[in-house]
TITI-338797 format. One record per residue (C-alpha): residue number from 0; residue in three letters; y, z negated, x negated. Coordinates in steps of 0.2 Angstrom, whole numbers. Example, Ala and Ser with C-alpha at 12.3 -4.5 7.8 and 13.67 -1.06 7.14 Angstrom:
ATOM/resi/resn/py/pz/px
ATOM/0/ALA/-22/-39/-62
ATOM/1/SER/-5/-36/-68
END
This chain:
ATOM/resi/resn/py/pz/px
ATOM/0/MET/1410/-529/-388
ATOM/1/GLU/1401/-534/-403
ATOM/2/ILE/1386/-541/-393
ATOM/3/VAL/1384/-524/-385
ATOM/4/ILE/1384/-516/-402
ATOM/5/TYR/1371/-528/-408
ATOM/6/ILE/1361/-525/-393
ATOM/7/ALA/1362/-506/-395
ATOM/8/ILE/1357/-508/-413
ATOM/9/PHE/1343/-519/-409
ATOM/10/LEU/1336/-507/-396
ATOM/11/ILE/1339/-492/-407
ATOM/12/SER/1329/-501/-421
ATOM/13/ALA/1315/-506/-409
ATOM/14/ILE/1314/-488/-403
ATOM/15/ILE/1313/-482/-421
ATOM/16/PHE/1300/-494/-426
ATOM/17/THR/1290/-490/-411
ATOM/18/LEU/1290/-471/-415
ATOM/19/VAL/1286/-475/-433
ATOM/20/GLY/1272/-486/-428
ATOM/21/PHE/1265/-474/-416
ATOM/22/THR/1266/-460/-429
ATOM/23/MET/1257/-471/-442
ATOM/24/ARG/1243/-476/-429
ATOM/25/LYS/1241/-457/-425
ATOM/26/ARG/1239/-453/-443
ATOM/27/ILE/1227/-467/-446
ATOM/28/ALA/1216/-462/-430
ATOM/29/GLU/1216/-444/-436
ATOM/30/SER/1210/-449/-453
ATOM/31/LYS/1196/-460/-445
ATOM/32/MET/1191/-446/-434
ATOM/33/LYS/1189/-434/-449
ATOM/34/SER/1179/-447/-458
ATOM/35/ALA/1168/-450/-443
ATOM/36/GLU/1165/-432/-441
ATOM/37/ASN/1161/-430/-459
ATOM/38/GLU/1149/-445/-458
ATOM/39/ALA/1141/-437/-442
ATOM/40/LYS/1139/-420/-451
ATOM/41/ARG/1131/-429/-466
ATOM/42/ILE/1119/-439/-455
ATOM/43/ILE/1114/-423/-445
ATOM/44/GLU/1111/-414/-461
ATOM/45/LEU/1100/-429/-467
ATOM/46/ALA/1090/-429/-451
ATOM/47/ASN/1088/-410/-452
ATOM/48/LYS/1081/-412/-469
ATOM/49/GLU/1069/-426/-464
ATOM/50/ALA/1063/-417/-449
ATOM/51/GLU/1060/-402/-460
ATOM/52/ASN/1050/-412/-472
ATOM/53/LYS/1040/-421/-458
ATOM/54/LYS/1037/-404/-450
ATOM/55/LYS/1030/-398/-467
ATOM/56/GLU/1019/-413/-469
ATOM/57/GLU/1012/-411/-451
ATOM/58/ILE/1008/-393/-454
ATOM/59/PHE/1000/-398/-470
ATOM/60/LYS/989/-411/-461
ATOM/61/ALA/985/-399/-447
ATOM/62/LYS/979/-386/-460
ATOM/63/GLU/969/-399/-469
ATOM/64/GLU/960/-405/-452
ATOM/65/ILE/957/-386/-448
ATOM/66/MET/949/-384/-465
ATOM/67/ASN/938/-400/-463
ATOM/68/SER/933/-394/-445
ATOM/69/ARG/928/-377/-452
ATOM/70/LYS/918/-385/-465
ATOM/71/GLU/909/-396/-452
ATOM/72/LEU/906/-382/-441
ATOM/73/ASP/899/-371/-455
ATOM/74/GLN/887/-385/-460
ATOM/75/GLU/881/-387/-442
ATOM/76/ILE/879/-369/-440
ATOM/77/ARG/868/-369/-456
ATOM/78/GLU/858/-383/-449
ATOM/79/ARG/855/-375/-432
ATOM/80/ARG/850/-359/-441
ATOM/81/SER/837/-368/-451
ATOM/82/GLU/830/-377/-435
ATOM/83/VAL/829/-360/-426
ATOM/84/GLN/820/-353/-441
ATOM/85/VAL/808/-367/-440
ATOM/86/GLN/805/-365/-422
ATOM/87/GLU/803/-346/-424
ATOM/88/LYS/789/-350/-437
ATOM/89/ARG/781/-362/-425
ATOM/90/LEU/781/-350/-411
ATOM/91/ILE/774/-336/-422
ATOM/92/GLN/760/-348/-427
ATOM/93/LYS/756/-353/-409
ATOM/94/GLU/755/-334/-404
ATOM/95/GLU/743/-331/-418
ATOM/96/ASN/733/-347/-412
ATOM/97/LEU/733/-340/-394
ATOM/98/GLU/727/-323/-399
ATOM/99/ASN/713/-331/-409
ATOM/100/LYS/708/-342/-394
ATOM/101/ILE/708/-327/-383
ATOM/102/ASN/697/-317/-395
ATOM/103/GLN/685/-332/-395
ATOM/104/LEU/685/-333/-376
ATOM/105/GLU/682/-315/-374
ATOM/106/LYS/667/-317/-386
ATOM/107/LYS/660/-332/-377
ATOM/108/GLU/662/-323/-360
ATOM/109/LYS/651/-309/-367
ATOM/110/ASP/638/-321/-374
ATOM/111/LEU/638/-329/-357
ATOM/112/GLN/635/-313/-348
ATOM/113/ILE/621/-309/-359
ATOM/114/ARG/613/-326/-356
ATOM/115/GLN/616/-325/-338
ATOM/116/GLU/606/-309/-338
ATOM/117/GLU/592/-317/-348
ATOM/118/ASN/592/-332/-336
ATOM/119/ASN/591/-320/-321
ATOM/120/ASN/576/-311/-329
ATOM/121/LYS/568/-328/-333
ATOM/122/LYS/571/-334/-315
ATOM/123/GLU/562/-318/-308
ATOM/124/GLU/548/-321/-320
ATOM/125/LEU/546/-339/-315
ATOM/126/GLU/547/-335/-296
ATOM/127/GLU/533/-322/-299
ATOM/128/LEU/523/-335/-309
ATOM/129/TYR/526/-348/-295
ATOM/130/ASN/520/-337/-281
ATOM/131/ARG/504/-332/-291
ATOM/132/GLN/501/-351/-294
ATOM/133/MET/503/-355/-276
ATOM/134/GLN/491/-342/-271
ATOM/135/GLU/479/-348/-283
ATOM/136/LEU/481/-366/-277
ATOM/137/GLN/479/-361/-259
ATOM/138/ARG/463/-351/-264
ATOM/139/VAL/456/-366/-274
ATOM/140/SER/460/-380/-261
ATOM/141/GLY/457/-370/-246
ATOM/142/LEU/473/-376/-238
ATOM/143/SER/488/-366/-232
ATOM/144/THR/506/-372/-238
ATOM/145/GLU/510/-380/-221
ATOM/146/GLU/493/-390/-221
ATOM/147/ALA/496/-396/-239
ATOM/148/LYS/514/-402/-234
ATOM/149/LYS/507/-411/-219
ATOM/150/GLN/493/-420/-230
ATOM/151/LEU/506/-424/-243
ATOM/152/LEU/518/-431/-231
ATOM/153/SER/505/-441/-223
ATOM/154/GLU/500/-449/-239
ATOM/155/LEU/518/-452/-244
ATOM/156/GLU/522/-460/-227
ATOM/157/LYS/508/-473/-230
ATOM/158/GLN/515/-477/-247
ATOM/159/ILE/533/-477/-241
ATOM/160/THR/528/-489/-226
ATOM/161/SER/521/-502/-238
ATOM/162/GLU/536/-500/-250
ATOM/163/LYS/549/-500/-236
ATOM/164/ALA/541/-516/-229
ATOM/165/ALA/541/-524/-247
ATOM/166/LEU/559/-518/-250
ATOM/167/ILE/565/-524/-233
ATOM/168/LYS/557/-541/-236
ATOM/169/ASP/565/-543/-253
ATOM/170/LEU/582/-537/-247
ATOM/171/GLU/582/-548/-232
ATOM/172/GLN/576/-563/-242
ATOM/173/LYS/590/-560/-255
ATOM/174/ALA/603/-557/-241
ATOM/175/LYS/597/-572/-231
ATOM/176/GLU/598/-583/-246
ATOM/177/THR/616/-578/-250
ATOM/178/ALA/622/-577/-232
ATOM/179/ASP/613/-592/-226
ATOM/180/LYS/620/-602/-240
ATOM/181/THR/638/-596/-238
ATOM/182/ALA/637/-597/-219
ATOM/183/LYS/630/-615/-220
ATOM/184/ASN/644/-620/-232
ATOM/185/ILE/657/-613/-220
ATOM/186/ILE/650/-620/-204
ATOM/187/GLY/646/-637/-212
ATOM/188/TYR/664/-637/-219
ATOM/189/ALA/671/-632/-202
ATOM/190/ILE/660/-646/-193
ATOM/191/GLN/665/-659/-205
ATOM/192/LYS/684/-655/-203
ATOM/193/CYS/682/-654/-184
ATOM/194/ALA/671/-669/-181
ATOM/195/ALA/673/-673/-162
ATOM/196/ASP/666/-687/-151
ATOM/197/HIS/656/-681/-136
ATOM/198/SER/654/-689/-119
ATOM/199/GLN/645/-681/-105
ATOM/200/GLU/655/-679/-88
ATOM/201/THR/648/-685/-72
ATOM/202/THR/651/-681/-54
ATOM/203/VAL/657/-698/-49
ATOM/204/SER/672/-709/-53
ATOM/205/ILE/673/-728/-51
ATOM/206/VAL/689/-737/-45
ATOM/207/SER/690/-755/-49
ATOM/208/LEU/695/-767/-35
ATOM/209/PRO/705/-784/-37
ATOM/210/ASN/692/-792/-25
ATOM/211/ASP/679/-788/-13
ATOM/212/ASP/690/-791/2
ATOM/213/MET/699/-775/-2
ATOM/214/LYS/683/-765/3
ATOM/215/GLY/686/-770/21
ATOM/216/ARG/704/-764/20
ATOM/217/ILE/699/-747/13
ATOM/218/ILE/686/-745/26
ATOM/219/GLY/698/-750/40
ATOM/220/ARG/696/-753/58
ATOM/221/GLU/681/-743/64
ATOM/222/GLY/681/-734/48
ATOM/223/ARG/698/-725/51
ATOM/224/ASN/705/-727/33
ATOM/225/ILE/690/-721/24
ATOM/226/LYS/687/-706/36
ATOM/227/THR/706/-701/33
ATOM/228/LEU/704/-702/14
ATOM/229/GLU/688/-692/14
ATOM/230/THR/695/-679/26
ATOM/231/LEU/711/-677/16
ATOM/232/THR/703/-676/-1
ATOM/233/GLY/686/-668/3
ATOM/234/ILE/676/-681/-7
ATOM/235/ASP/664/-696/-2
ATOM/236/LEU/668/-714/-5
ATOM/237/ILE/653/-725/-8
ATOM/238/ILE/656/-743/-4
ATOM/239/ASP/640/-752/-8
ATOM/240/ASP/635/-769/-15
ATOM/241/THR/643/-766/-32
ATOM/242/PRO/655/-780/-34
ATOM/243/GLU/674/-776/-35
ATOM/244/ALA/671/-757/-37
ATOM/245/VAL/671/-741/-26
ATOM/246/VAL/662/-725/-31
ATOM/247/ILE/671/-709/-28
ATOM/248/SER/658/-695/-27
ATOM/249/GLY/661/-676/-27
ATOM/250/PHE/657/-660/-36
ATOM/251/ASP/675/-654/-37
ATOM/252/PRO/684/-664/-51
ATOM/253/LEU/701/-660/-45
ATOM/254/ARG/698/-667/-28
ATOM/255/ARG/689/-682/-36
ATOM/256/GLU/704/-685/-47
ATOM/257/VAL/716/-684/-32
ATOM/258/ALA/706/-696/-22
ATOM/259/LYS/705/-708/-37
ATOM/260/ILE/724/-708/-40
ATOM/261/ALA/728/-710/-21
ATOM/262/LEU/716/-725/-20
ATOM/263/GLU/723/-733/-35
ATOM/264/LYS/741/-731/-28
ATOM/265/LEU/735/-738/-11
ATOM/266/ILE/727/-753/-19
ATOM/267/ASP/743/-757/-29
ATOM/268/ASP/754/-754/-14
ATOM/269/GLY/743/-765/-3
ATOM/270/ARG/747/-756/13
ATOM/271/ILE/732/-746/18
ATOM/272/HIS/733/-736/35
ATOM/273/PRO/731/-717/39
ATOM/274/ALA/750/-713/37
ATOM/275/LYS/751/-722/20
ATOM/276/ILE/735/-713/15
ATOM/277/GLU/742/-696/19
ATOM/278/GLU/758/-700/9
ATOM/279/MET/748/-706/-6
ATOM/280/VAL/737/-691/-6
ATOM/281/GLU/752/-680/-7
ATOM/282/LYS/760/-690/-21
ATOM/283/ALA/743/-690/-30
ATOM/284/LYS/742/-670/-29
ATOM/285/GLU/760/-669/-36
ATOM/286/GLU/756/-681/-50
ATOM/287/LEU/740/-671/-54
ATOM/288/GLU/750/-655/-55
ATOM/289/GLN/761/-663/-68
ATOM/290/THR/746/-670/-77
ATOM/291/ILE/738/-653/-77
ATOM/292/LYS/754/-645/-85
ATOM/293/GLU/755/-659/-98
ATOM/294/GLU/737/-658/-103
ATOM/295/GLY/738/-639/-105
ATOM/296/GLU/753/-642/-116
ATOM/297/ARG/744/-655/-126
ATOM/298/ALA/729/-644/-128
ATOM/299/ALA/740/-629/-134
ATOM/300/MET/749/-641/-146
ATOM/301/GLU/733/-648/-153
ATOM/302/ALA/726/-631/-156
ATOM/303/GLY/742/-625/-164
ATOM/304/VAL/744/-610/-151
ATOM/305/ILE/761/-605/-146
ATOM/306/GLY/769/-592/-135
ATOM/307/LEU/757/-595/-120
ATOM/308/HIS/763/-590/-103
ATOM/309/PRO/767/-606/-92
ATOM/310/ASP/753/-600/-79
ATOM/311/ILE/740/-600/-93
ATOM/312/ILE/746/-617/-99
ATOM/313/LYS/742/-623/-81
ATOM/314/LEU/725/-615/-81
ATOM/315/LEU/721/-624/-98
ATOM/316/GLY/726/-640/-90
ATOM/317/LYS/714/-637/-76
ATOM/318/LEU/700/-636/-88
ATOM/319/LYS/702/-655/-91
ATOM/320/TYR/694/-657/-74
ATOM/321/ARG/680/-644/-77
ATOM/322/THR/663/-647/-85
ATOM/323/SER/649/-636/-92
ATOM/324/TYR/632/-644/-93
ATOM/325/GLY/641/-661/-94
ATOM/326/GLN/653/-655/-107
ATOM/327/ASN/672/-656/-104
ATOM/328/VAL/678/-638/-105
ATOM/329/LEU/696/-642/-111
ATOM/330/ASN/689/-653/-126
ATOM/331/HIS/676/-639/-129
ATOM/332/SER/690/-626/-129
ATOM/333/VAL/701/-635/-142
ATOM/334/GLU/686/-639/-153
ATOM/335/VAL/681/-620/-153
ATOM/336/SER/699/-616/-157
ATOM/337/ASN/699/-628/-172
ATOM/338/LEU/682/-622/-178
ATOM/339/ALA/686/-604/-177
ATOM/340/ARG/703/-607/-186
ATOM/341/ILE/694/-616/-200
ATOM/342/MET/681/-603/-203
ATOM/343/ALA/694/-589/-202
ATOM/344/GLU/704/-598/-216
ATOM/345/GLU/688/-599/-226
ATOM/346/LEU/684/-581/-224
ATOM/347/GLU/703/-576/-227
ATOM/348/LEU/705/-569/-209
ATOM/349/ASP/719/-571/-197
ATOM/350/PRO/718/-590/-191
ATOM/351/LYS/731/-587/-178
ATOM/352/ILE/720/-574/-168
ATOM/353/ALA/705/-585/-171
ATOM/354/ARG/713/-601/-164
ATOM/355/ARG/721/-592/-149
ATOM/356/ALA/705/-584/-144
ATOM/357/GLY/695/-600/-146
ATOM/358/LEU/707/-609/-135
ATOM/359/LEU/707/-596/-122
ATOM/360/HIS/688/-590/-122
ATOM/361/ASP/684/-601/-107
ATOM/362/ILE/700/-599/-97
ATOM/363/GLY/691/-591/-83
ATOM/364/LYS/682/-607/-79
ATOM/365/ALA/698/-614/-72
ATOM/366/LEU/696/-601/-58
ATOM/367/ASP/678/-597/-56
ATOM/368/HIS/677/-609/-41
ATOM/369/ASP/690/-599/-32
ATOM/370/MET/687/-581/-37
ATOM/371/GLU/671/-570/-37
ATOM/372/GLY/664/-565/-54
ATOM/373/THR/659/-573/-70
ATOM/374/HIS/671/-584/-80
ATOM/375/VAL/671/-571/-93
ATOM/376/GLU/677/-557/-81
ATOM/377/ILE/689/-568/-73
ATOM/378/GLY/696/-574/-90
ATOM/379/VAL/698/-556/-96
ATOM/380/ASP/707/-551/-80
ATOM/381/VAL/719/-566/-82
ATOM/382/LEU/723/-562/-100
ATOM/383/LYS/726/-543/-96
ATOM/384/LYS/738/-549/-82
ATOM/385/TYR/748/-558/-94
ATOM/386/LYS/747/-545/-108
ATOM/387/GLU/738/-555/-121
ATOM/388/ASN/733/-547/-138
ATOM/389/GLU/719/-534/-137
ATOM/390/VAL/709/-543/-151
ATOM/391/VAL/710/-560/-141
ATOM/392/ILE/704/-551/-125
ATOM/393/ASN/689/-543/-134
ATOM/394/ALA/685/-560/-142
ATOM/395/VAL/685/-568/-125
ATOM/396/GLN/675/-554/-117
ATOM/397/ALA/662/-554/-131
ATOM/398/HIS/659/-572/-133
ATOM/399/HIS/643/-572/-122
ATOM/400/GLY/638/-554/-129
ATOM/401/ASP/644/-545/-114
ATOM/402/VAL/652/-532/-125
ATOM/403/GLU/652/-528/-143
ATOM/404/PRO/665/-537/-154
ATOM/405/ILE/678/-526/-162
ATOM/406/SER/684/-539/-175
ATOM/407/ILE/676/-553/-186
ATOM/408/GLU/687/-566/-177
ATOM/409/ALA/677/-562/-161
ATOM/410/VAL/661/-565/-170
ATOM/411/LEU/668/-582/-176
ATOM/412/ILE/672/-587/-158
ATOM/413/GLN/654/-584/-154
ATOM/414/ALA/648/-595/-168
ATOM/415/ALA/661/-608/-164
ATOM/416/ASP/656/-608/-146
ATOM/417/ALA/638/-610/-151
ATOM/418/ILE/642/-624/-163
ATOM/419/SER/652/-634/-151
ATOM/420/ALA/639/-632/-137
ATOM/421/SER/624/-636/-148
ATOM/422/ARG/631/-652/-155
ATOM/423/PRO/619/-667/-151
ATOM/424/GLY/624/-675/-135
ATOM/425/ALA/638/-662/-131
ATOM/426/ARG/628/-654/-117
ATOM/427/ARG/614/-659/-105
ATOM/428/GLU/601/-645/-101
ATOM/429/THR/590/-646/-86
ATOM/430/LEU/571/-646/-88
ATOM/431/GLU/569/-631/-77
ATOM/432/ALA/581/-620/-88
ATOM/433/TYR/572/-627/-104
ATOM/434/ILE/555/-622/-98
ATOM/435/LYS/561/-605/-92
ATOM/436/ARG/568/-602/-109
ATOM/437/LEU/552/-606/-118
ATOM/438/GLN/542/-595/-106
ATOM/439/GLN/554/-580/-109
ATOM/440/LEU/552/-583/-128
ATOM/441/GLU/533/-582/-127
ATOM/442/GLU/534/-567/-115
ATOM/443/ILE/545/-557/-128
ATOM/444/ALA/533/-561/-142
ATOM/445/GLU/518/-556/-132
ATOM/446/SER/526/-539/-127
ATOM/447/PHE/522/-532/-144
ATOM/448/GLU/506/-523/-148
ATOM/449/GLY/494/-532/-159
ATOM/450/VAL/499/-549/-154
ATOM/451/ASP/485/-561/-150
ATOM/452/LYS/494/-577/-145
ATOM/453/SER/511/-584/-146
ATOM/454/PHE/518/-602/-145
ATOM/455/ALA/536/-608/-143
ATOM/456/ILE/538/-624/-153
ATOM/457/GLN/552/-635/-160
ATOM/458/ALA/560/-636/-143
ATOM/459/GLY/562/-617/-142
ATOM/460/ARG/569/-616/-159
ATOM/461/GLU/554/-607/-167
ATOM/462/VAL/541/-595/-160
ATOM/463/ARG/524/-594/-169
ATOM/464/ILE/515/-578/-166
ATOM/465/ILE/497/-575/-171
ATOM/466/VAL/492/-556/-173
ATOM/467/LYS/476/-547/-173
ATOM/468/PRO/472/-543/-192
ATOM/469/GLU/462/-527/-188
ATOM/470/LYS/478/-520/-179
ATOM/471/ILE/493/-527/-189
ATOM/472/THR/493/-525/-208
ATOM/473/ASP/503/-536/-220
ATOM/474/SER/516/-523/-222
ATOM/475/GLU/518/-521/-204
ATOM/476/MET/521/-540/-201
ATOM/477/THR/538/-539/-209
ATOM/478/LEU/544/-525/-198
ATOM/479/MET/536/-534/-183
ATOM/480/ALA/546/-550/-187
ATOM/481/ARG/562/-540/-188
ATOM/482/ASP/558/-531/-171
ATOM/483/VAL/554/-548/-162
ATOM/484/ALA/570/-556/-168
ATOM/485/LYS/580/-541/-163
ATOM/486/LYS/573/-541/-145
ATOM/487/VAL/575/-560/-144
ATOM/488/GLU/594/-558/-148
ATOM/489/ASP/596/-544/-136
ATOM/490/GLU/587/-552/-121
ATOM/491/MET/590/-571/-122
ATOM/492/ASP/604/-583/-122
ATOM/493/TYR/601/-599/-133
ATOM/494/PRO/611/-611/-144
ATOM/495/GLY/609/-610/-162
ATOM/496/GLN/595/-599/-170
ATOM/497/ILE/576/-596/-166
ATOM/498/LYS/564/-594/-181
ATOM/499/VAL/551/-580/-179
ATOM/500/ASN/535/-585/-188
ATOM/501/ILE/521/-572/-189
ATOM/502/ILE/503/-577/-194
ATOM/503/ARG/489/-565/-199
ATOM/504/GLU/472/-572/-205
ATOM/505/THR/455/-565/-207
ATOM/506/ARG/440/-577/-204
ATOM/507/VAL/422/-574/-208
ATOM/508/ILE/409/-585/-200
ATOM/509/ASP/391/-587/-205
ATOM/510/TYR/378/-600/-202
ATOM/511/ALA/365/-607/-214
ATOM/512/LYS/348/-611/-205
END
């Protein structure tokens, strides 16, 4: 019973303490809340005061900035006003100057009008005076105006002829001195850089034999072998007393080369009979075709020309087996290409065009045995067919003077062609052609009026003309020399240059008895 009472007392005490504790905590919390609220009100009041102070400070700063900006703006406005005033003063001064100039111009214009009127009056007076003087001169001289003009022109023409001849002679001398020196330097430099050996080609080839017994095998029984070889190749085999050698003769170098290759193969093989000869001839033709292509490529590479059509390459290779006055045409073409290129570089022209035109200038000679026309016409047709450069075509067409050259490179091709052809030993010239050229040179010289005699000397490189002194004056000699040289250039083909030498002399003969 007591335990129950204790427990009840304990529970009642616990409840009382709990209620008292809760009441105390509530009061403490309420007091804290009131103090927090008071603190918050105080902080808010302080913040409001600071904000108000900050606001006043910013407003004050803004007012200061506005005042400063107004001051700067006022200062700038005052400066602009002063500048405008200065500009206005300048404009006013310019207007005044312009007005003064206009007044001066108007005054000058009036003065000019007055002077013009005076000049017109003086002009009329001078014309009237001139007419009176002309009438007086006609009366005194007894000549009309037209007659006086003719007489004056006649006198002037005589004086001008003499002066013109002297001037031409002087200018030509100076031009020749400069041009000859420059040309000789360039040509000499080109020849020096392009020195080439020359050997004349012949119309025969020689094939060496291992022994003289081989001659009988080449001839064959009843001459069957030699007849077969001559029929298939179109050449002549000369088997004479020359020890260990057979001579192949023919005007066509390609056929001669085929025969030479075939005969060499037959000699190496040892079996010589008609069937084997036919087989070797076919092989020789195939080998020659390959050689022609390789020679064309070699020539193009040696001349530094690229981009040629394969057919043109083959035509170049054929030139190896063509000759002109004993000179190999392919070697001549390569030399002309190099000479033209060197001279073009010295003259600051296009060396590519020069070397290309030089290499192709005689391309027509590869076909002139098979086609009608000159090698120039054939070459031009071939180059047009393969759409070659127009400048190159013109250079090829003009290298013998058939047409006028349109470029300096074309003139260089003419010069390089003449240099290569006129080298000592480069070509052989027949006696008949040489004599014909000398006769033509003398005929041209004697076709001019006043010529007494003419002599072609120095192997046709100089013509000496003796004129009649009573018909040709010293002044007219200069003009005649020029005309003779021009006619020789137009009507003759010749290597190098020809000197025209005119001689005029007066002789008086008397006898002492």
